[in-house]
Every structure is written in structure tokens, then in C-alpha cells.
KOLLUMMAR-873389 format. One record per residue (C-alpha): x, y, z. Coordinates in steps of 0.5 Angstrom, whole numbers, padded with zeros to 4 digits, always signed. Example, Ala and Ser with C-alpha at 12.3 -4.5 7.8 and 13.67 -1.06 7.14 Angstrom:
<rs>
+-------+-------+-------+
!     u !     v !     w !
+-------+-------+-------+
! +0025 ! -0009 ! +0016 !
! +0027 ! -0002 ! +0014 !
+-------+-------+-------+
</rs>
This chain:
<rs>
+-------+-------+-------+
!     u !     v !     w !
+-------+-------+-------+
! +0100 ! +0065 ! -0092 !
! +0098 ! +0065 ! -0099 !
! +0097 ! +0070 ! -0104 !
! +0089 ! +0070 ! -0107 !
! +0087 ! +0074 ! -0113 !
! +0079 ! +0075 ! -0112 !
! +0076 ! +0078 ! -0118 !
! +0069 ! +0082 ! -0118 !
! +0070 ! +0082 ! -0110 !
! +0067 ! +0089 ! -0109 !
! +0061 ! +0086 ! -0106 !
! +0057 ! +0080 ! -0106 !
! +0060 ! +0073 ! -0106 !
! +0067 ! +0076 ! -0108 !
! +0067 ! +0080 ! -0102 !
! +0065 ! +0074 ! -0098 !
! +0071 ! +0070 ! -0101 !
! +0076 ! +0075 ! -0100 !
! +0074 ! +0076 ! -0093 !
! +0074 ! +0068 ! -0092 !
! +0081 ! +0068 ! -0094 !
! +0084 ! +0074 ! -0090 !
! +0081 ! +0071 ! -0084 !
! +0085 ! +0065 ! -0085 !
! +0091 ! +0069 ! -0085 !
! +0092 ! +0070 ! -0093 !
! +0093 ! +0076 ! -0097 !
! +0088 ! +0078 ! -0102 !
! +0088 ! +0082 ! -0108 !
! +0081 ! +0085 ! -0108 !
! +0079 ! +0086 ! -0116 !
! +0074 ! +0091 ! -0118 !
! +0071 ! +0093 ! -0125 !
! +0067 ! +0099 ! -0124 !
! +0065 ! +0099 ! -0116 !
! +0071 ! +0102 ! -0114 !
! +0068 ! +0105 ! -0107 !
! +0065 ! +0098 ! -0106 !
! +0071 ! +0095 ! -0107 !
! +0075 ! +0100 ! -0102 !
! +0070 ! +0098 ! -0097 !
! +0071 ! +0091 ! -0098 !
! +0079 ! +0092 ! -0097 !
! +0078 ! +0096 ! -0091 !
! +0074 ! +0091 ! -0088 !
! +0078 ! +0085 ! -0089 !
! +0082 ! +0083 ! -0083 !
! +0090 ! +0083 ! -0083 !
! +0095 ! +0087 ! -0087 !
! +0098 ! +0087 ! -0094 !
! +0092 ! +0087 ! -0098 !
! +0091 ! +0091 ! -0105 !
! +0086 ! +0094 ! -0109 !
! +0087 ! +0092 ! -0117 !
! +0082 ! +0095 ! -0122 !
! +0081 ! +0093 ! -0129 !
! +0075 ! +0092 ! -0134 !
! +0074 ! +0085 ! -0136 !
! +0071 ! +0086 ! -0142 !
! +0077 ! +0088 ! -0145 !
! +0082 ! +0083 ! -0148 !
! +0088 ! +0086 ! -0145 !
! +0085 ! +0087 ! -0138 !
! +0087 ! +0080 ! -0135 !
! +0094 ! +0081 ! -0136 !
! +0095 ! +0087 ! -0133 !
! +0090 ! +0085 ! -0127 !
! +0094 ! +0078 ! -0125 !
! +0101 ! +0083 ! -0127 !
! +0099 ! +0088 ! -0122 !
! +0097 ! +0083 ! -0117 !
! +0103 ! +0079 ! -0117 !
! +0107 ! +0086 ! -0116 !
! +0104 ! +0088 ! -0110 !
! +0103 ! +0081 ! -0107 !
! +0109 ! +0078 ! -0109 !
! +0106 ! +0073 ! -0113 !
! +0099 ! +0069 ! -0113 !
! +0098 ! +0063 ! -0110 !
! +0090 ! +0062 ! -0112 !
! +0086 ! +0065 ! -0116 !
! +0078 ! +0065 ! -0116 !
! +0074 ! +0067 ! -0122 !
! +0068 ! +0071 ! -0119 !
! +0067 ! +0077 ! -0123 !
! +0061 ! +0076 ! -0128 !
! +0056 ! +0080 ! -0132 !
! +0050 ! +0077 ! -0128 !
! +0042 ! +0076 ! -0131 !
! +0038 ! +0082 ! -0129 !
! +0032 ! +0086 ! -0132 !
! +0037 ! +0090 ! -0136 !
! +0040 ! +0085 ! -0140 !
! +0034 ! +0079 ! -0141 !
! +0034 ! +0077 ! -0148 !
! +0029 ! +0071 ! -0149 !
! +0029 ! +0069 ! -0156 !
! +0022 ! +0071 ! -0157 !
! +0022 ! +0077 ! -0154 !
! +0029 ! +0081 ! -0156 !
! +0031 ! +0084 ! -0163 !
! +0037 ! +0081 ! -0166 !
! +0042 ! +0087 ! -0164 !
! +0040 ! +0086 ! -0156 !
! +0041 ! +0078 ! -0157 !
! +0048 ! +0080 ! -0160 !
! +0050 ! +0085 ! -0155 !
! +0048 ! +0080 ! -0149 !
! +0052 ! +0074 ! -0152 !
! +0058 ! +0078 ! -0153 !
! +0058 ! +0082 ! -0147 !
! +0057 ! +0076 ! -0143 !
! +0061 ! +0071 ! -0146 !
! +0067 ! +0076 ! -0146 !
! +0066 ! +0077 ! -0138 !
! +0064 ! +0070 ! -0136 !
! +0068 ! +0066 ! -0140 !
! +0073 ! +0069 ! -0144 !
! +0076 ! +0073 ! -0138 !
! +0077 ! +0068 ! -0133 !
! +0080 ! +0063 ! -0139 !
! +0085 ! +0069 ! -0140 !
! +0086 ! +0070 ! -0132 !
! +0087 ! +0063 ! -0131 !
! +0092 ! +0063 ! -0137 !
! +0096 ! +0068 ! -0134 !
! +0096 ! +0066 ! -0127 !
! +0098 ! +0059 ! -0129 !
! +0104 ! +0061 ! -0133 !
! +0106 ! +0065 ! -0126 !
! +0106 ! +0058 ! -0122 !
! +0109 ! +0054 ! -0127 !
! +0115 ! +0059 ! -0128 !
! +0115 ! +0059 ! -0121 !
! +0115 ! +0051 ! -0120 !
! +0109 ! +0053 ! -0115 !
! +0103 ! +0049 ! -0114 !
! +0096 ! +0053 ! -0113 !
! +0089 ! +0053 ! -0115 !
! +0084 ! +0056 ! -0119 !
! +0077 ! +0056 ! -0117 !
! +0071 ! +0058 ! -0122 !
! +0064 ! +0061 ! -0119 !
! +0059 ! +0058 ! -0124 !
! +0052 ! +0057 ! -0123 !
! +0046 ! +0052 ! -0123 !
! +0044 ! +0056 ! -0129 !
! +0049 ! +0052 ! -0133 !
! +0045 ! +0045 ! -0132 !
! +0038 ! +0047 ! -0131 !
! +0038 ! +0052 ! -0136 !
! +0037 ! +0060 ! -0136 !
! +0031 ! +0061 ! -0142 !
! +0031 ! +0069 ! -0141 !
! +0038 ! +0069 ! -0140 !
! +0041 ! +0063 ! -0145 !
! +0048 ! +0067 ! -0146 !
! +0049 ! +0067 ! -0138 !
! +0047 ! +0059 ! -0138 !
! +0051 ! +0057 ! -0144 !
! +0058 ! +0062 ! -0141 !
! +0057 ! +0059 ! -0135 !
! +0057 ! +0051 ! -0137 !
! +0063 ! +0053 ! -0141 !
! +0066 ! +0055 ! -0135 !
! +0065 ! +0049 ! -0132 !
! +0068 ! +0045 ! -0138 !
! +0074 ! +0050 ! -0138 !
! +0076 ! +0048 ! -0131 !
! +0075 ! +0041 ! -0132 !
! +0080 ! +0041 ! -0138 !
! +0085 ! +0046 ! -0134 !
! +0084 ! +0041 ! -0128 !
! +0087 ! +0036 ! -0133 !
! +0092 ! +0040 ! -0136 !
! +0095 ! +0043 ! -0130 !
! +0095 ! +0037 ! -0125 !
! +0102 ! +0035 ! -0127 !
! +0104 ! +0042 ! -0124 !
! +0101 ! +0041 ! -0118 !
! +0095 ! +0046 ! -0120 !
! +0088 ! +0044 ! -0118 !
! +0082 ! +0047 ! -0122 !
! +0075 ! +0046 ! -0119 !
! +0069 ! +0050 ! -0120 !
! +0062 ! +0051 ! -0116 !
! +0055 ! +0052 ! -0118 !
! +0051 ! +0056 ! -0113 !
! +0044 ! +0057 ! -0114 !
! +0040 ! +0063 ! -0112 !
! +0044 ! +0067 ! -0107 !
! +0043 ! +0073 ! -0102 !
! +0047 ! +0078 ! -0105 !
! +0046 ! +0086 ! -0104 !
! +0044 ! +0086 ! -0112 !
! +0039 ! +0081 ! -0110 !
! +0036 ! +0084 ! -0104 !
! +0030 ! +0088 ! -0107 !
! +0028 ! +0081 ! -0111 !
! +0028 ! +0077 ! -0104 !
! +0024 ! +0082 ! -0100 !
! +0019 ! +0083 ! -0105 !
! +0013 ! +0079 ! -0109 !
! +0018 ! +0074 ! -0112 !
! +0022 ! +0073 ! -0105 !
! +0017 ! +0067 ! -0103 !
! +0018 ! +0063 ! -0110 !
! +0025 ! +0064 ! -0109 !
! +0025 ! +0061 ! -0102 !
! +0021 ! +0056 ! -0104 !
! +0026 ! +0053 ! -0109 !
! +0030 ! +0050 ! -0104 !
! +0027 ! +0045 ! -0099 !
! +0030 ! +0049 ! -0094 !
! +0026 ! +0054 ! -0095 !
! +0031 ! +0060 ! -0096 !
! +0036 ! +0062 ! -0101 !
! +0044 ! +0061 ! -0100 !
! +0048 ! +0066 ! -0097 !
! +0055 ! +0069 ! -0100 !
! +0059 ! +0066 ! -0094 !
! +0056 ! +0059 ! -0096 !
! +0059 ! +0060 ! -0103 !
! +0066 ! +0063 ! -0099 !
! +0067 ! +0057 ! -0095 !
! +0066 ! +0052 ! -0101 !
! +0071 ! +0056 ! -0104 !
! +0076 ! +0056 ! -0098 !
! +0076 ! +0049 ! -0098 !
! +0077 ! +0047 ! -0106 !
! +0083 ! +0052 ! -0106 !
! +0086 ! +0048 ! -0100 !
! +0091 ! +0043 ! -0100 !
! +0087 ! +0038 ! -0097 !
! +0082 ! +0039 ! -0103 !
! +0088 ! +0037 ! -0109 !
! +0084 ! +0031 ! -0110 !
! +0077 ! +0035 ! -0112 !
! +0081 ! +0038 ! -0117 !
! +0076 ! +0037 ! -0123 !
! +0070 ! +0037 ! -0119 !
! +0064 ! +0042 ! -0120 !
! +0061 ! +0043 ! -0113 !
! +0053 ! +0044 ! -0113 !
! +0051 ! +0049 ! -0108 !
! +0044 ! +0050 ! -0109 !
! +0041 ! +0047 ! -0103 !
! +0038 ! +0042 ! -0106 !
! +0034 ! +0046 ! -0111 !
! +0036 ! +0043 ! -0117 !
! +0039 ! +0036 ! -0117 !
! +0044 ! +0033 ! -0123 !
! +0043 ! +0026 ! -0125 !
+-------+-------+-------+
</rs>
């Protein structure tokens, strides 16, 4: 039994990840930012016992310390951190350089950088120090994005933050390996979460499915399966990897 902190676990990929860990007998701290009702639904549906709800606004620089401290206190420690919470790209934060004013441009960059990069860095710091002080091994898995490699012209801050998150994970893989802490990332393509249901069902659906030669989009459960493996002791040798999960919709060379 391990103690697992999953950020942004109210729904979507985070909910699937929390469920996957709980199904294998782990105890999970379900973090939420604003969607408390959804997070409570996630918590109530988790198999097993001993799980806990942890709130915290990751746009605030003091949030990471409190979130990790709360998870440690309620679970008795943290062995695995999954950095899933993020400000995702959408119509409300579109910031194509040729279309938006400078105020909107700055706002998008700062919001996405704070939540999608700086918060995972802070969370990783606190979990890593906790593990080092315990003299225990563990794992950190970052949820990155295909957009880090193919570019995000309408949401460049998102693409840049996710690319930096991948690079951060590789730096931490080198830094934390001597402490038996593995750090890796996954880079999903388009995933069928609740947030994307309208797009998939609407006029964009056919084009989204056509991005992959499989003719469909990914599922949260597929991402969760990869996270579960990368967080396992059997995957220690995969530390530092960035695993593409995009159904061959974007191939890196």
C-alpha cells in the first residue's frame, strides 16, 4: 500500500488516475482547486478506504506546501506524487499573438505558468524533501502534453509550460535518482474528458478523431494506466522518460 497525492483529481484524467491507484489498494489524497463537489464525488467513488480530500488553489505560491503537508498528515506520508492539475487551453484563455491585446497575453502566460509549471515544481520540491527526510524511495509523474512538441499556436503559454514541465521532470530525474526517487512524464494527445465532451460530440468531433490513425481520441483510463506503470517500482529504470500517449497522432523524431 502506497500513499498517493493526485492533483486536479476532481474529474477527467485526475479522477481516472486516483481511481486506478485506489483500485490497486493504495490510499489517495484527492486534490481539488475549485471543483469541490466533483472532488467529493471522486472521493466517494474510490474503492478501498483511508482516502482524503485536499483543497488548495495552485495559483497561489503558498498552496503547494499546505497541500503536501495536508496529504502527509492525513495519509501518514506521501510515496507518489502525480502532478496533473493544470489550466487547460480553451476558448476562455485563447491568446493567439495576432488576435489578443497585451493585457490578455500577459494574463494567459502568468496564469498558465503559475499553475502548469511553477506549482508542479513546488509540489515536487516538498514531496521530494519529505521522501529524502524519510530515507524512502518514491515516484513523481508529471502530466504533460503533446502540445509541448507540436506547438500550440492559439495557446502558446500552455505549450511552453508543458514543454518546461517535461524538462523539469528530466532535471529532477537526475537530481533525485540518488535518493531512489523516479521522475517521469506522460504527454497525452486529445483525451475524452468531461471538459471536452461537447467538442467531441459537436462539429469538431470528426476532425479530432481523425488526428489519430486509430480514428478515435484517447481516454482518461489509458493515461491512468501509463501513470500507474511509471509510478511503480518496476518502472524505476524509466525515470527521466517522457512517454507519448497520443495514438500516433504526433510522432517525434
